[in-house]
N, C-alpha and C positions, 0 to 999 in steps of 0.2 A: 301280454298274453303268454301263458306257459307253453313251452314247446312240448312235443311228445316225449322228449328225453327228460325234461324237467318233471313232467307229470309221472312218468315211469319211475324216476328216481325218488320222487316224493312217496309214491305208493309203496315202493320197495322199503323205504326207510320207516314208514309208519305201520307196516303190516304186523310186526311182532307186538308192538305196544297195543295196537287196536285189537288183536286177537286176545291178548291177556286181559284187556279191559272188558271185552265182550264175554270171555270165558268166566271171569270173576262175577260178572253181573248175571248171566243166565245159568251158570254152573253146569254147562254141557258143552264139551269141546266141539262136537259136530255142529250144533246150533250156532256156536260162536263163529266157526269157520264160515257158515252160510251167511251170517250177519255181516261179517267183515267183507266177504266177497260181494254181497249185495250193495254195501255202502261204497265200495271202491268202484263198482260199475256205475252207480248213480253219479258219483263225482266225475268220472270220466265222461259219461254221456251228457250230463247237464251243465257241468261247470269246468270242463276241460279247457275252455277258451278264456278262463279267468287268469289274472296275473299269478305267478308262482307264489308270491307272498300271501295271497288270500287262501291258498289251498288248505293250510292247516286248520284254520277256523271253519271253513266250509266242511271239510271232512269230519271234524269233531261234531258239528251239528248234525250232519247226515248220519253219522254213526249212532248218535244218541236217539235220533228219530227212528232209525232202523231197529234199535234195541226195544224201544217203546212199542213199535209195530209188532215185534216178535211176542212181547208179553200180551198184547191185545189178542193176537191170534191164538196164543196158548190158552188164555182164559176162556175164550169161546170154545175152543176145541175140547178142553178138559171138562167143561160143563156138559157138553153134549155127549162125550164119551162116557162120562160118569153116569149120566142119566140113562143112557141106553144100555150100558153094561150091567146095570143093576136091575133091569126089568126081568120079570120072570118070562120063561118061554111062552109063546102064544098057545101051545097045546096044553098048557097047565090050566085045569079048570078049578080055580080057586076064587070063589066069590068074595072072600075076605082079603084079597090082595090089595094092598095100599102102597103105591109107589113111594110116598113120603115116609112111610114107616120102614121101608126096606132100603131106602137111599142111605149110603154111607160114602163119605168122601175118601179118596185115596190118601193114605198116610203120606205126609210130607208135602201135600199140595196146599195152596192157599185156602181152599174150601175146607180142609180139615183143621185149620187153625181156628182157635176160639176167638171170639170178638175181643176178649180181654187181652189175649196175646197180640192181636193185630194192633190194638190201641197202644199197648205198651211198646211194641216195636216202633210204631210211628212216632211216639213221644221221644223215645231214645234217639232215633234218627234226627228228629228236629233239634233236640238238645245238642247233639254232636255237631250238626250243621251250624247252630248258633255259636257254639264255642269256637269252631274253626273260623267263623266270620269275625270273632273278637280278636283273633291273633293279629299282631302287627303285620302290615302288608308284605314285607319281605319274608317273614316266617311263613305266612300263609302261602305265598307264592312257591317257596321252596318245598314246603310240605306237600302241597297238591301235585307239583311236578314230580317229586320223588316217589310218593306213595300212591297217588291216584293215577297219574299218567305213566308211572313205572319208568321214568327216565333215570338214567344213571347219573352219578355225580357230575361227570364231565359235561354231559348234555344239559343238565340243569344249570351248571355254571355258565355255559355258553349262552343259554337262553336268557339268564338273568343278568349277564354282563358282569359277573363277579368271579372271585377265585373259588376253587373247589373247597377250600377250607371254610370259606364263608357259607357255602351251601350246607356243609356238614354242621356248622354252628347254628345256622338258622333252623335246620331240621331238628337238631337236638333240642333246642330251646322250645320249638313248637310242640314236639312230642311230650316233653316234660310238662309244659303248660297245659296241654290238653289232658294228659293223664291226671294232673292235680285237680283241674277244674271238674273233670268228670267224676273223679273219686269223691270230691266234696259234694257232688250231687247224688252220690250213692250208685253210680254206674260203674260196673266192673266189666271190662272187656277181655 
């Protein structure tokens, strides 16, 4: 079982990376702070009695679920706000008013994105994910820790049980392999 000190130290150590992860995903610092705070509270309340070694994986799953919950709430909120904000005032007497004709999605929201853009984005993300999965295990591990989890070279080396030079080599090879395979498929990032 994790002591209060171990839990506190874990949360303190993961806070910065979790914030960057959430901010990158939701693209809003205030929302990212709320998400990280909510995830930390959930971990402390529901899983504070788990062994210290299980905390990182539990927190990662809680953080992912909290981010998904945020997007679900935003989707519902944006739908209703958009619908109601585009309605004409009740005192306007226009028999020809049609909500569907006057509805326009806010620029930059998912609703304003064309179906073709959504499909293309999903396809590109799927291809990137497939290419990451094709990387050798050590390269994939180093790449994800460094660039997805935002761990520094020393943290990655400690987690992987290898030297910092090996981490740099694995990351370099992974990025070059990904760039080449994506370029061959016509994807430019």
